[in-house]
N, C-alpha and C positions, 0 to 999 in steps of 0.2 A: 504492502500500499503507499501512496505517496506519502510526503509529509508538507506539512506549511507550519513555520515559526510566525507567529505573529506577536509582536511585541507594544507593550500596554493592550492589551487587547481584553479586559476585564470591565472597559465600560466605554461610553461613547463610540468615536469612527471605529477603533479599534475592537470594539465586542462586536459592532454589526458586519466588520467585516468577516471575524472569526465564525459568527454565526453564520452565515452567507456561506463561507467556505465548508462548513460542517455538512451543509447539504448537499456536497460531492463527496466521493469517493478516495475522499482523504483522513489521514491521522492530524488534525490540527491541535496543536498546543498554543494555547494563548496564557502569553505571561503577563501578571497584572503588574505595576508600577512598583507594589511592595516586593513582589519575589523577586524584582529584577530594574533597580535604580540606575539608569543608562547614565548618572552624573556620578556613580559610583565605580571607577574602570575595573577594580579588585572582581564585583558583580560583575561587570561582562565581561572579563576574561574566564570566569567561572563557569559562565554561559556556553561561551565558546567552546570549552572543555567539556559541557555536557552534550552539547550539539553538535556535532561536527559537519553533519551535512544535511540537506536539505531540497525540497523541489522550488518548494515557494518563501521566497521569504517577507515579510512585512514589516520595514522598518519606522516605529512608531513613538510617538511618546508625547508626555503634556507640555505644554509651551510656558515661557516665560512669565511673570505679570508684566502687565502696563505700566512702565516708568520713561519717567524724564531722561534724557541721554545724561545729563548732570548730577543725579543721583543714584547710578547704577554704580555699586561697588565692586571696587574689585574682584571680589570674594566672588560676587555675583558673574562676572564675566568668566572668571574659572569655570565654574559649576557648568553653566549653560556651554560653554565652550566642549564641557566633556559631553556634558548630557546630550546635544544636538548633533554635536559634530566625531569627534574624536571616538566616541563610541561607536558610531554608525561606521567609522571606515574600520575601527578593528573588528566590526562584524562582518563587513565584508570580505574582512581579510581574512578573517580564519573559520567563516564557516561555508562550508561547498557548495554551490548550487547546481544541483545535478543539470545534465544536460538537457533541454526541455524545459527548463525551469522558466519561474519567473521571480524577478524584485520589484515589490513596491514601494513605494516610500510616502509614507503623508506629510505634508508639509506644511504651505500657506498662500494661499493669491496674494498675498502683498509681498510676494518674491518680486512682481514686479511693478508694483504702486506701493513701496515702502508708508507703514504707517509711523510717522516719528513719535508714537508711544509705544511702538513694539520694535525697539529698535534690538533688543538681543534675541527675539525672535527672526527676525527678518537679516541681522547678520551671518548666525551662524546658518540659515535654513540654507541661504541661498553656497554656502560654501559644502554642504553638505549636498544638494542637488549636482552642484559643478563634479564633484565626485562621482555623482553617482551618472551623470550622461557620459563621462573617460570608461566608468567601469562597463557601461553598455558596451561600449565598443569591443573592449576586452572579450568578454561574454558573446558578443553576437554568433561568431562562429562557431560556437556549441549551442546555437539557437534557445539561448536566454535572453528573454524579454525584460528590459527595466521601463519601469515607469512612475513618474512622479507624480501623485496625486495632489491638486493643489486646491484645497477648500476653502471657500469663502465662508460669508455666514451659516454653519450649520447649527441646528440646535443640541445643544452639547453643554455639560457645564462648565465649559471653558467659554462660549460664545454667554451663559450667564454672569461669568465673573468678569464680563467685559461689557456687557450695556447695562444700564441701568434701568433701560423701560423694554422687555422683551414686545409689549403688541406696538409699541411706538416704532421701533426699529424694526421689525417686519413690516408694516405697514409702509414704509421708507424704501422697501429693497421692492426691485423693477417685476417681481411674481407675488409680491403681498406676501410672503412666508419666506420664513429661514430654509435651509435645507434640512433634507431627513438623513442620519448617519446610516441608514439602509439601503439609501439611494447610490450610495458609495460603498457600500458592502457589495450592493447588487451587481453594481458596475465590476467590481473584482474579479466577482462570480462569474459575469457573462464571459470574460476576457481570458479565464482560466479553463472554463467550460468548455469554448469553443475553440481552445487552441489557435486563439491569436495571437501572433508572432511578431507581424510586419510593423505594428506598434512598438518601436522602440528607441528609448532614448529620449522619450518627450515628456512635458508637462498637461496635462489634464486637468484644467479650470473645473471646479464646481461652485461657481457663485453665482447662478440664478441668471446673469449678464449683470450681473454688477460693474465686474471691472471695465474700463475704457480703452484697455488697450487691443489695437489691432491684432499685433504677433506676440 
């Protein structure tokens, strides 16, 4: 049986992806942030030793708090460097993706339109996506497809922590609602279930048309 590893898979988008993949003929191992804190490199290395190979890897983690640039401490720069960047690099280096597999990264639609209050997230997520782009070229000959999923407003605990009035926020969105985590889960499932491979090294926005950029 093929295996899927889902980081931060106990709630929100990670849980939705894990739940959707579980409907396929897969062994799905969803790790909570308590089981694997990606800011803790010791835990990350232990995780790599435990899971040496997989068919599907979902790189997902919680986001940093919204903060003014001048309020970010050196400790916070260091913590989220580990959580959002270094841990993912070590996992990509240390866990073998079997031929014909997939790597999905969950990042943010703010990659192209940075929110000045989410600098920690913007800085390290775009660095991780850059690594994934290079990784996709290295793995293409093995028919491993790498896809970055960039969610916009999706109804998770993370969104509730960033907005003061959910109803007002939703009314201001192009579709009049925030996205559902299940929509992302079903997207991942459809890619895997239909063995779609030629979507590789790309970023897929899940923002309901909120972003303004063309490319």
